[in-house]
C-alpha positions in Angstrom: 0.0 0.0 0.0 1.0 3.6 -0.4 0.5 5.2 3.0 0.9 8.8 4.1 1.1 9.7 7.8 0.5 13.3 8.9 1.4 14.6 12.4 1.7 18.2 13.6 5.3 18.0 14.9 7.9 15.5 15.7 8.8 16.4 19.3 9.7 13.8 21.9 6.3 12.4 22.9 4.1 9.4 23.0 2.0 10.2 19.9 5.2 10.9 17.9 6.8 7.7 19.1 3.7 5.8 18.1 3.7 7.4 14.7 7.3 6.6 14.0 7.0 3.0 15.1 4.0 2.7 12.7 6.0 4.2 9.8 9.0 2.0 10.5 7.0 -1.2 10.9 5.0 -0.5 7.7 8.2 0.3 5.8 9.8 -2.9 7.0 6.7 -4.8 5.7 7.2 -3.4 2.2 4.7 -0.6 2.1 5.5 2.8 0.5 5.5 5.2 3.4 5.6 9.0 3.6 5.6 11.0 6.7 4.5 14.7 6.5 5.1 16.8 9.6 5.5 20.4 10.8 8.8 21.6 12.2 9.7 20.1 15.7 9.3 23.4 17.6 9.4 23.4 21.4 11.8 22.5 24.3 10.7 18.9 24.4 13.3 17.7 21.8 13.1 16.4 18.3 12.6 13.0 16.7 13.4 14.3 13.3 16.8 12.6 13.0 15.4 9.2 13.8 12.6 9.7 11.2 14.8 10.9 8.4 17.4 8.1 9.0 15.1 5.1 8.6 14.5 4.9 4.9 11.0 6.1 4.2 10.1 9.5 2.8 9.9 12.4 5.4 8.7 15.8 4.4 8.5 19.0 6.6 5.7 21.4 6.0 6.8 24.6 7.6 3.3 26.2 7.8 2.0 23.4 10.0 1.8 24.5 13.7 0.2 23.3 16.9 -1.5 26.6 17.6 -4.6 27.7 15.8 -3.2 30.2 13.2 -5.8 30.7 10.4 -3.4 31.9 7.6 -0.9 29.1 8.3 -3.7 26.6 8.7 -5.1 27.5 5.3 -1.7 27.3 3.7 -1.2 23.8 5.3 -4.5 22.6 4.0 -3.7 23.7 0.4 -0.2 22.2 0.6 -1.5 18.9 1.9 -4.2 18.7 -0.7 -1.7 19.3 -3.4 0.8 16.8 -2.1 -1.9 14.1 -1.6 -2.9 14.6 -5.3 0.7 14.1 -6.3 1.4 11.1 -4.1 -1.9 9.4 -4.8 -1.9 7.4 -1.5 -4.2 4.5 -0.8 -4.4 5.6 2.9 -3.8 8.9 4.7 -3.4 8.3 8.4 -3.4 11.5 10.6 -2.2 11.9 14.1 -2.7 14.7 16.7 -5.7 17.0 16.7 -4.5 19.8 14.5 -3.0 17.6 11.8 -6.0 15.3 12.1 -8.5 18.1 11.3 -6.6 19.7 8.5 -5.1 16.5 7.1 -8.5 14.7 6.9 -10.1 17.6 5.1 -7.2 17.7 2.6 -7.3 14.0 2.1 -11.1 14.1 1.4 -10.6 17.0 -1.0 -7.8 15.0 -2.8 -10.2 12.0 -3.0 -7.9 9.7 -1.0 -9.6 6.2 -0.9 -9.1 5.6 2.9 -8.8 8.2 5.6 -7.7 7.0 9.0 -7.2 9.1 12.2 -5.7 8.1 15.5 -6.9 9.7 18.7 -3.9 9.8 21.0 -5.6 12.2 23.3 -8.9 14.3 23.2 -8.3 17.8 22.0 -11.7 18.9 23.2 -10.8 18.2 26.8 -7.3 19.5 26.7 -7.6 23.2 27.3 -8.6 25.2 30.4 -10.6 27.3 28.0 -14.1 26.1 27.5 -14.3 28.1 24.2 -11.2 26.3 22.8 -12.6 22.9 23.8 -15.9 23.8 22.2 -14.2 24.8 19.0 -12.2 21.5 18.9 -15.3 19.5 19.6 -17.1 21.1 16.7 -14.1 20.6 14.4 -13.8 16.9 15.4 -17.6 16.4 14.7 -17.2 18.1 11.3 -14.4 15.8 10.1 -15.7 12.5 11.5 -18.1 11.9 8.6 -15.2 12.0 6.1 -13.1 9.6 8.2 -13.1 5.9 7.1 -11.8 4.6 10.4 -11.0 6.2 13.8 -8.3 4.5 15.8 -8.2 4.9 19.5 -5.3 4.1 21.8 -7.8 3.1 24.5 -11.5 2.2 24.7 -12.0 5.3 26.9 -11.1 7.5 23.9 -13.9 5.9 21.9 -16.5 6.2 24.7 -15.7 9.9 25.4 -15.7 10.7 21.7 -19.1 9.1 21.1 -20.5 10.8 24.2 -19.4 14.1 22.6 -21.2 13.2 19.4 -18.1 12.6 17.4 -18.5 9.9 14.7 -20.4 6.6 14.7 -19.6 3.6 16.8 -18.9 1.4 13.7 -16.0 3.8 12.7 -14.1 3.2 15.9 -11.4 0.5 16.6 -9.0 0.3 19.5 -5.3 -0.3 18.9 -3.1 0.0 21.9 0.0 2.1 21.3 2.9 -0.1 20.7 6.6 0.3 21.7 9.9 -1.5 21.3 9.9 -3.8 24.3 13.3 -5.4 24.0 15.3 -2.3 25.3 13.2 -2.4 28.5 13.9 -6.1 29.0 17.6 -5.9 28.3 18.8 -2.3 28.8 22.3 -1.6 27.5 23.3 -0.1 30.8 22.5 -2.2 33.9 20.2 -1.0 36.7 23.1 -1.0 39.2 25.4 0.9 37.0 22.9 3.6 36.0 21.8 4.1 39.7 25.4 4.7 40.6 25.7 7.3 37.9 22.5 9.0 39.2 23.8 9.0 42.7 21.2 6.4 43.9 22.2 4.1 46.7 21.1 0.5 46.9 18.6 1.3 49.7 17.1 4.4 48.0 13.6 3.9 46.7 13.4 5.8 43.4 9.9 7.1 42.4 10.1 8.0 38.7 8.1 10.0 36.3 8.4 10.1 32.5 6.7 13.2 31.2 7.2 16.7 29.9 7.7 19.3 32.6 4.5 21.0 31.6 1.0 21.9 32.7 -1.5 19.1 33.6 1.3 16.4 33.8 0.8 16.2 37.6 4.3 17.2 38.8 2.6 19.9 41.0 0.7 17.1 42.8 4.0 15.3 43.5 5.6 18.5 44.8 2.7 19.0 47.2 3.1 15.6 48.8 6.9 15.2 48.6 7.9 17.0 51.9 5.8 14.7 54.1 6.7 11.6 52.3 10.4 12.4 52.4 10.1 13.1 56.2 8.5 9.7 56.7 11.0 7.9 54.5 14.4 9.7 54.1 15.4 7.0 51.6 12.9 8.2 49.1 14.2 9.8 45.9 12.3 11.4 43.0 13.6 10.8 39.5 12.0 13.0 36.9 12.7 12.2 33.2 11.9 14.9 30.8 12.1 18.6 30.2 9.8 21.5 29.5 8.7 25.0 30.1 8.0 24.5 33.8 11.4 23.1 34.8 12.9 26.3 36.2 9.7 26.9 38.3 9.8 23.3 39.6 13.5 23.7 40.5 12.7 26.9 42.5 9.9 25.1 44.4 12.2 22.1 45.2 14.9 24.5 46.5 12.4 26.5 48.6 11.3 23.2 50.3 14.9 22.2 50.9 14.5 19.0 48.9 17.3 19.4 46.4 19.0 16.2 47.6 15.8 14.2 47.1 15.1 15.1 43.5 17.0 14.1 40.3 15.9 16.0 37.2 17.5 14.4 34.1 16.4 17.0 31.7 15.8 16.1 28.0 17.2 12.7 27.2 17.1 10.7 23.9 14.3 8.1 23.7 17.0 5.4 23.6 17.9 6.4 27.2 14.4 6.0 28.6 14.5 2.2 29.1 17.7 2.5 31.1 16.3 5.2 33.3 13.0 3.4 33.8 14.9 0.3 34.9 16.7 2.4 37.5 13.3 3.2 39.1 11.5 1.3 41.8 8.0 2.8 41.3 6.6 4.6 38.2 4.1 7.3 39.0 2.1 9.2 36.3 -0.3 11.7 37.9 -1.2 13.4 34.6 -4.6 15.0 34.4 -5.2 14.2 30.7 -4.0 11.3 28.6 -5.0 8.9 25.8 -3.3 6.0 27.4 0.0 7.1 28.8 3.0 5.3 27.3 4.8 5.7 30.6 2.5 3.1 32.2 3.6 0.1 30.0 7.1 1.4 30.0 7.2 1.2 33.8 5.6 -2.2 33.7 8.1 -3.5 31.2 10.9 -2.4 33.6 9.1 -4.3 36.4 8.0 -1.2 38.3 4.6 -1.1 40.0 2.7 1.8 38.3 0.5 4.5 39.9 -1.8 6.6 37.8 -5.0 8.7 38.1 -8.2 7.2 36.7 -8.4 9.4 33.7 -9.1 8.6 30.0 -7.5 5.3 29.1 -5.1 4.8 32.0 -7.3 2.0 33.5 -6.5 0.0 30.3 -2.8 0.3 31.0 -2.8 -0.9 34.6 -4.5 -3.9 36.3 -5.6 -2.2 39.5 -4.3 -4.0 42.5 -2.2 -6.4 40.4 0.3 -4.4 38.3 -0.2 -1.1 40.2 -2.9 1.2 41.3 -5.5 3.4 39.5 -6.4 6.2 41.9 -9.4 8.5 42.0 -8.6 11.4 39.8 -6.5 14.2 41.4 -6.8 12.7 44.9 -3.4 13.8 46.4 -4.2 12.1 49.7 -4.6 8.7 48.1 -1.6 9.3 45.9 0.5 10.0 49.0 -0.9 7.0 50.9 -0.2 4.6 47.9 3.3 5.9 47.4 4.0 5.5 51.1 2.7 1.9 51.1 4.7 0.9 48.0 7.9 2.6 49.1 7.9 0.6 52.3 7.0 -2.8 50.9 9.7 -4.3 48.5 7.9 -7.6 48.2 4.7 -5.9 47.0 6.8 -3.9 44.5 8.4 -7.1 43.2 5.1 -9.0 42.8 3.4 -6.1 41.0 6.5 -5.6 38.8 6.6 -9.2 37.6 2.8 -9.1 36.9 3.2 -5.8 35.1 5.9 -7.0 32.7 3.8 -10.0 31.6 0.8 -7.8 31.1 2.7 -5.2 29.1 4.4 -7.6 26.8 1.0 -9.1 25.7 -0.7 -5.7 25.0 1.9 -3.1 24.0 4.5 -4.6 21.7 5.0 -2.5 18.5 4.7 -5.6 16.2 1.2 -6.1 17.5 0.2 -2.5 16.7 1.7 -2.6 13.2 -0.2 -5.7 12.2 -3.4 -4.3 13.6 -3.1 -1.1 11.6 -2.4 -3.0 8.4 -5.6 -4.9 8.9 -7.5 -1.7 9.6 -6.2 -0.1 6.4 -7.3 -3.2 4.3 -10.7 -3.0 5.8 -10.9 0.8 5.2 -10.0 0.3 1.6 -12.7 -2.4 1.3 -15.2 0.0 2.7 -14.1 2.7 0.3 -14.5 0.4 -2.7 -18.1 -0.5 -1.9 
C-alpha cells in the first residue's frame, strides 16, 4: 500500500513515538510510506533525526503549527491537498488533533480512498478554555463523517468521543499504542550501573516519572506531597525524566522546600535512554490529568515497576488495578501519598506487581502487534471505500 502519515510536529512524545513506530514497521513490511510533519518546535526535543534516517520519505511542511493560526492553517490545507494529489496514496493516516482536522479535510478534497485518524488524546478536553474545547469538539464532529476509520489508543477515547457526538460507533477501533519492548527487557546499561551514575544508593527507593515538565502532567501534585513523604522515608528519591517550560519553576519550588537532595531531574534525554532510566526506578508514578493512554505506564511495567496513575481517560487499560499497580481516584493527592508511602515501604509488593506488570505489558503493548493491527484496519478501510 501507499501510506501517508501526517502529524503536527515530531517532538519527543508518546503520539510521535507511536507514529514513527508505525512508519518504521510499515516500511519494513514493504509498504511505500511517507511522513509529513511540521517543524519540531518546542523545548521537548526532536525525533526528526530518527525519522529521516530510517529509509521512508519524510517531508517537513513549515506552515504546520500546533496553535490555531488561520493563515498558516489554510496554507497547510492547500499544501497537503496538493501533495496528496501528487502522491496518490491508498491511505492517509493522521495523528494529533491539528494535523487530524486539516489532514483529513485535505485527504477528502484530494479523494484519497481511505482516511484513518488516531486519537492519541482528546483535543476537546485538553484546554482550560471552554471556548477552545468547544471549537475543537465542533471541528472533530465536522471531520468525523469524512473519516473511514477512527483508531483509539484506548476504549476510553472511543467512549468519550461518542458521548461528545463525534462519529459513529462502527467507525471506531482500539489499537493500543505499541513500543519497542526489547530495550526495557535488556537495557544496554545495567540498573546497578545507572543508579550509581545517578547517585542512587542500593537502599534508595526511586519514584520515577516520564513526562514533559508542563501543565497538567501532575508534577505539582508530587511536589505537594513530597515534603511529608520524604520526612517519613528519608530513603525516598524522585527521578523526573523529561524537560519542558516549567522546569525552572519546579526547581525553584524544590529548592524552597529544601529538597534538592531528594530530586533528580534528568532534563531532556534521547528516547533510547528511557529504558535504562526506567529500569533504575522502583516505582513509576504518572499523575497526569489528561492522557489517551500514557506510554509511561507500560514502560514502567516492562521495567518491572509497579505503576500508579489517576483514573483518567485510558489509564485504567494500561494498569491492572491492585495487580500491576494502582489506578487512583482522579486528582486525589491524599490517596496518591498513601499509595506511594505503602509501595515505598514494601519491597515484596513492588516485586510481585512488577513481575505481573511485565507479563501484562508484553502481551498488549508490543510494536509488532500494533503494526499488524493497523495493516488490517487499512485493508478494511480500503474495502469499505470500494463498496
